[in-house]
C-alpha positions as CSV (number, residue, x, y, z in Angstrom):
1,X,0.2,35.5,3.7
2,X,-0.1,32.0,5.2
3,X,-3.4,30.1,4.6
4,X,-4.7,28.2,7.6
5,X,-6.8,25.2,6.9
6,X,-8.8,22.4,8.7
7,X,-7.7,18.8,8.4
8,X,-10.6,16.3,8.0
9,X,-9.5,13.0,9.4
10,X,-11.5,10.3,7.7
11,X,-10.2,7.5,9.9
12,X,-11.5,9.1,13.1
13,X,-14.9,10.5,12.3
14,X,-18.0,9.2,10.4
15,X,-18.4,10.8,7.0
16,X,-21.7,12.4,7.8
17,X,-20.3,14.1,10.9
18,X,-17.1,15.0,9.2
19,X,-19.2,16.8,6.5
20,X,-20.8,18.9,9.2
21,X,-17.3,19.5,10.7
22,X,-15.8,20.8,7.5
23,X,-18.8,23.1,6.9
24,X,-18.4,24.4,10.5
25,X,-14.7,24.9,9.9
26,X,-15.5,27.3,7.0
27,X,-18.0,29.1,9.1
28,X,-15.6,29.8,12.0
29,X,-12.9,31.2,9.6
30,X,-10.7,28.4,8.3
31,X,-9.6,29.3,4.8
32,X,-9.3,25.8,3.3
33,X,-9.5,22.2,4.2
34,X,-7.7,18.9,3.4
35,X,-8.7,15.3,3.8
36,X,-6.9,12.1,4.5
37,X,-7.8,8.9,2.6
38,X,-8.0,5.6,4.4
39,X,-9.4,2.1,3.8
40,X,-8.7,1.2,7.4
41,X,-8.0,3.4,10.5
42,X,-4.8,3.4,12.4
43,X,-6.6,1.9,15.4
44,X,-9.9,0.3,16.3
45,X,-10.4,3.1,18.8
46,X,-10.5,5.5,15.8
47,X,-13.1,3.3,14.1
48,X,-13.9,5.0,10.8
49,X,-12.7,5.2,7.2
50,X,-15.2,6.7,4.8
51,X,-14.5,6.8,1.1
52,X,-12.8,10.1,0.6
53,X,-13.6,10.7,-3.1
54,X,-17.4,10.3,-2.3
55,X,-17.1,12.6,0.7
56,X,-15.2,15.2,-1.3
57,X,-18.1,15.7,-3.7
58,X,-20.4,16.5,-0.8
59,X,-17.9,18.6,1.0
60,X,-17.1,20.7,-2.1
61,X,-20.7,21.1,-3.0
62,X,-21.7,22.5,0.5
63,X,-18.7,24.8,1.1
64,X,-17.0,27.5,-0.8
65,X,-13.3,27.2,0.2
66,X,-10.7,25.0,-1.4
67,X,-10.5,21.4,-0.3
68,X,-7.7,19.0,-1.2
69,X,-7.0,15.4,-0.4
70,X,-4.2,12.8,-0.1
71,X,-4.5,9.9,-2.5
72,X,-2.1,7.0,-3.3
73,X,-2.2,5.8,-6.9
74,X,-0.6,2.6,-8.1
75,X,-2.2,-0.3,-6.1
76,X,-5.6,0.4,-4.5
77,X,-6.3,3.1,-7.2
78,X,-5.2,2.7,-10.8
79,X,-3.8,6.1,-11.9
80,X,-6.2,6.4,-14.8
81,X,-9.1,6.1,-12.3
82,X,-7.4,8.7,-10.1
83,X,-7.1,11.0,-13.1
84,X,-10.8,10.6,-13.9
85,X,-12.0,11.1,-10.4
86,X,-9.8,14.1,-9.7
87,X,-10.5,15.7,-13.1
88,X,-14.3,15.3,-12.4
89,X,-13.9,17.2,-9.1
90,X,-11.8,19.8,-10.8
91,X,-14.4,20.3,-13.5
92,X,-17.3,20.6,-11.1
93,X,-15.5,22.9,-8.7
94,X,-12.9,24.9,-10.7
95,X,-9.9,26.1,-8.8
96,X,-11.0,24.5,-5.5
97,X,-9.6,21.0,-5.5
98,X,-6.0,19.7,-5.4
99,X,-4.6,16.2,-4.9
100,X,-1.5,15.2,-2.9
101,X,-0.1,12.0,-4.3
102,X,1.6,9.6,-2.0
103,X,3.3,6.2,-2.2
104,X,0.8,4.6,0.1
105,X,0.8,2.5,3.2
106,X,0.2,-1.3,3.6
107,X,-2.8,-0.7,6.0
108,X,-4.7,0.8,3.0
109,X,-3.2,-0.9,0.0
110,X,-2.9,-4.6,1.2
111,X,-6.7,-5.1,0.5
112,X,-5.9,-5.7,-3.2
113,X,-4.0,-8.8,-2.3
114,X,-1.0,-7.6,-4.4
115,X,2.6,-7.7,-3.4
116,X,3.6,-4.8,-1.1
117,X,6.6,-3.2,-2.7
118,X,9.7,-1.8,-0.9
119,X,9.8,2.0,-0.4
120,X,12.2,2.8,-3.2
121,X,10.1,0.9,-5.7
122,X,6.9,2.6,-4.4
123,X,8.5,6.0,-4.9
124,X,9.4,5.1,-8.5
125,X,5.9,3.8,-9.1
126,X,4.4,7.0,-7.7
127,X,6.5,9.2,-10.1
128,X,5.2,7.0,-13.0
129,X,1.6,7.3,-11.8
130,X,1.9,11.1,-11.4
131,X,3.1,11.3,-15.0
132,X,0.1,9.3,-16.2
133,X,-2.4,11.3,-14.2
134,X,-0.8,14.6,-15.4
135,X,-0.9,13.5,-19.1
136,X,-4.5,12.5,-18.9
137,X,-5.4,15.8,-17.1
138,X,-3.8,17.7,-20.0
139,X,-6.0,15.9,-22.5
140,X,-3.5,13.4,-23.8
141,X,-4.7,10.0,-25.1
142,X,-2.5,7.3,-23.7
143,X,-2.7,4.5,-26.2
144,X,-0.4,2.0,-24.5
145,X,1.8,2.2,-21.4
146,X,3.7,-0.6,-19.7
147,X,5.6,-0.1,-16.5
148,X,4.7,-0.5,-12.8
149,X,1.2,-0.1,-14.0
150,X,-0.4,-0.7,-17.4
151,X,-2.6,1.7,-19.4
152,X,-4.5,0.7,-22.5
153,X,-6.1,3.5,-24.6
154,X,-7.1,5.9,-21.9
155,X,-8.6,9.4,-22.5
156,X,-10.5,11.8,-20.3
157,X,-13.6,13.3,-21.9
158,X,-14.4,15.6,-18.9
159,X,-11.6,17.7,-17.6
160,X,-11.3,21.2,-15.9
161,X,-10.2,24.1,-18.0
162,X,-7.0,24.1,-16.1
163,X,-5.4,20.8,-14.8
164,X,-5.7,20.4,-11.0
165,X,-2.5,20.8,-9.0
166,X,-0.8,17.5,-8.2
167,X,1.2,17.9,-5.0
168,X,3.4,15.3,-3.3
169,X,3.3,14.0,0.2
170,X,6.8,14.1,1.6
171,X,7.9,12.8,5.0
172,X,11.6,12.6,4.4
173,X,14.2,14.7,2.6
174,X,14.8,11.9,0.2
175,X,11.2,11.7,-0.8
176,X,11.1,15.5,-1.2
177,X,14.0,15.5,-3.6
178,X,12.4,13.0,-5.8
179,X,9.0,14.8,-5.6
180,X,10.7,18.0,-6.8
181,X,11.1,16.3,-10.2
182,X,7.3,16.1,-10.9
183,X,5.2,17.8,-8.2
184,X,3.4,21.1,-8.4
185,X,3.9,21.6,-4.6
186,X,4.5,19.6,-1.5
187,X,2.9,18.7,1.8
188,X,4.6,17.3,4.9
189,X,3.7,17.1,8.6
190,X,5.1,18.2,11.9
191,X,7.8,15.8,13.2
192,X,10.1,15.6,16.2
193,X,13.2,17.8,15.9
194,X,11.6,19.9,13.2
195,X,12.4,17.4,10.5
196,X,9.6,19.0,8.4
197,X,11.9,22.0,7.9
198,X,14.6,19.7,6.4
199,X,12.0,18.2,4.1
200,X,11.0,21.7,2.9
201,X,14.6,22.7,2.3
202,X,15.3,19.5,0.4
203,X,12.3,20.1,-1.9
204,X,13.3,23.7,-2.6
205,X,17.0,22.9,-3.1
206,X,16.1,20.2,-5.6
207,X,14.2,22.8,-7.6
208,X,10.7,22.0,-6.3
209,X,8.2,24.7,-7.1
210,X,4.6,25.6,-6.0
211,X,3.1,25.9,-2.5
212,X,4.6,24.2,0.5
213,X,2.0,22.9,2.9
214,X,2.3,21.6,6.5
215,X,-0.1,19.4,8.4
216,X,0.2,19.7,12.2
217,X,-1.3,17.3,14.8
218,X,-2.5,18.9,18.0
219,X,-4.7,18.1,20.9
220,X,-6.7,20.7,22.7
221,X,-9.2,20.5,25.6
222,X,-10.2,22.7,28.4
223,X,-7.7,21.0,30.7
224,X,-4.2,19.8,30.1
225,X,-5.1,16.4,31.5
226,X,-8.0,15.9,29.1
227,X,-5.9,17.1,26.1
228,X,-3.3,14.5,27.0
229,X,-5.9,11.8,27.3
230,X,-7.3,12.5,23.9
231,X,-3.8,12.5,22.3
232,X,-2.8,9.2,23.9
233,X,-6.1,7.5,23.1
234,X,-6.4,8.6,19.5
235,X,-2.9,9.1,18.2
236,X,-0.5,6.7,19.9
237,X,-0.7,4.4,17.0
238,X,0.6,7.2,14.8
239,X,4.0,7.7,16.5
240,X,6.0,5.1,14.5
241,X,8.5,6.1,11.9
242,X,9.3,4.2,8.7
243,X,9.2,1.4,7.8
244,X,6.8,0.3,10.6
245,X,4.1,2.9,9.9
246,X,4.2,2.0,6.2
247,X,4.4,-1.8,6.5
248,X,2.0,-2.8,9.2
249,X,-1.2,-4.1,7.5
250,X,-4.1,-3.8,9.9
251,X,-5.4,-1.8,12.9
252,X,-4.8,-4.9,15.1
253,X,-1.1,-4.7,14.2
254,X,-0.9,-1.0,15.0
255,X,-2.8,-1.4,18.3
256,X,-0.4,-4.2,19.3
257,X,2.7,-2.2,18.4
258,X,1.4,0.8,20.3
259,X,0.4,-1.0,23.5
260,X,3.3,0.4,25.4
261,X,3.6,3.8,23.8
262,X,3.9,6.4,26.5
263,X,2.3,9.9,26.6
264,X,5.8,11.3,26.4
265,X,6.3,9.6,23.1
266,X,2.9,10.9,21.8
267,X,3.8,14.4,22.9
268,X,6.7,14.4,20.4
269,X,4.2,13.9,17.5
270,X,1.2,15.9,18.8
271,X,1.2,19.4,20.2
272,X,-0.7,19.1,23.5
273,X,-2.1,22.1,25.3
274,X,-5.1,23.6,27.0
275,X,-3.8,27.1,26.2
276,X,-4.9,28.8,23.0
277,X,-2.0,31.2,23.1
278,X,0.5,28.5,23.3
279,X,-1.0,26.7,20.4
280,X,-1.1,29.9,18.4
281,X,2.6,30.5,19.0
282,X,3.5,27.0,18.0
283,X,1.5,27.2,14.8
284,X,2.9,30.6,13.9
285,X,6.5,29.4,14.5
286,X,5.9,26.3,12.4
287,X,4.8,28.4,9.4
288,X,7.9,30.7,9.6
289,X,10.4,28.5,7.6
290,X,8.3,29.1,4.5
291,X,5.2,27.0,4.6
292,X,2.4,28.7,2.5
293,X,-0.4,26.7,4.0
294,X,-0.8,25.1,7.4
295,X,-3.6,22.5,8.1
296,X,-4.6,22.0,11.7
297,X,-5.6,18.5,12.9
298,X,-7.1,18.3,16.3
299,X,-6.7,14.6,17.0
300,X,-9.9,14.3,19.0
301,X,-13.0,12.8,17.5
302,X,-15.2,15.6,18.7
303,X,-14.4,18.7,16.6
304,X,-17.0,21.4,17.4
305,X,-15.5,22.8,20.6
306,X,-12.0,22.9,19.0
307,X,-13.4,24.6,15.9
308,X,-15.2,27.2,17.9
309,X,-12.1,27.9,19.9
310,X,-9.9,28.2,16.8
311,X,-12.4,30.6,15.3
312,X,-12.5,32.8,18.3
313,X,-9.0,32.7,19.8
314,X,-6.5,31.2,17.3
315,X,-7.3,32.1,13.7
316,X,-7.7,35.8,14.3
317,X,-4.3,35.9,15.9
318,X,-2.6,33.9,13.1
319,X,-4.2,36.0,10.4
320,X,-3.3,39.2,12.1
321,X,0.3,38.3,12.7
C-alpha cells in the first residue's frame, strides 16, 4: 500500500506557518511528511529558509505521523553533528524520523567559504559521510578518521534503540547506483520523460534495498490560469538540470538564470491543474512503477486550500485505489 505524504518546503514558507501546515496535513489525512533543508531559497520570491533541524523538533512533537528530511553532510554540516542531531530526533520520536542524505548544492553549502567540489567528488564524500553517521548511530566510537572529512574521538551517548533509516537522494541513475551501496532506501523527484523511473530501476538493479520514495511538484488552484501563475512565479528557478542547479551560489544567480524561463518549461517540472481528478490520476500513475511513498509538494506558498482539497478529493481516491 502506497503511503502519501506532505512535502514541507522550508524555502517557501516561514517556519511558524509551515508548522501549522504540517499539523493541518496530518489532520486532513496525509500519512507522513518530509522536509527540505535550505540555507537560502531558490529565489527571492520564495523568501524563506528556516533551520530544518530546529523545525523538525517542533513538527515531530506536535504531530503523530512520520516526518523525514533531506540533509547534506560534508560541508555545511559535519557528519558527526548530523549523526548527533538525527540520533537525538530518533531517540525522542522512535520510529518516526528518517534522514535522506544528499551531496548538496552550492546555494546552501557555499556559506562555509570552502571549495565547492565537483559532482563525483561530492558523491564520494557523501558515501564517506553516510558511513560515519551510520557507525556513530550503531554506537561505535570513532577514534580517528581522515578522508574528505576528519573525525577525532567521536561517540554518541544518546541514540535511539534502533538506528534511524539513512536514505539517499537520487536524481540520476548514476547517483542511484552509487547510493545502492550504502543507503537504506532512496528518494527521487518527478522529472521530464519519467526519468524518475530510470532512477528507481538503477537503484534496484544495483541491489538497493528499502523503501523507494518519490517527491512530486504540483500546482493547484481553482482555475487553470491561477495554477499556472503560481507555478511560474514560485518554481521557474527550479527547472534547471545539472550542473546549473547544483553550482549556482545565490538566489540572485537563480533569478537571473530563470528570467526567460517560459510557462511551458515550468510545466515539464510541475504538474499544473485545476482538476482534482487529473491530479489524482497523475499521482496514482507516478506511484505504479514501484514507489512505496509519494510526497506531494504544492509549489504555492499558501497551503491550506490545497491541503483541504487533497483531504477531501484526492487522498481518499488514492488510498482507495
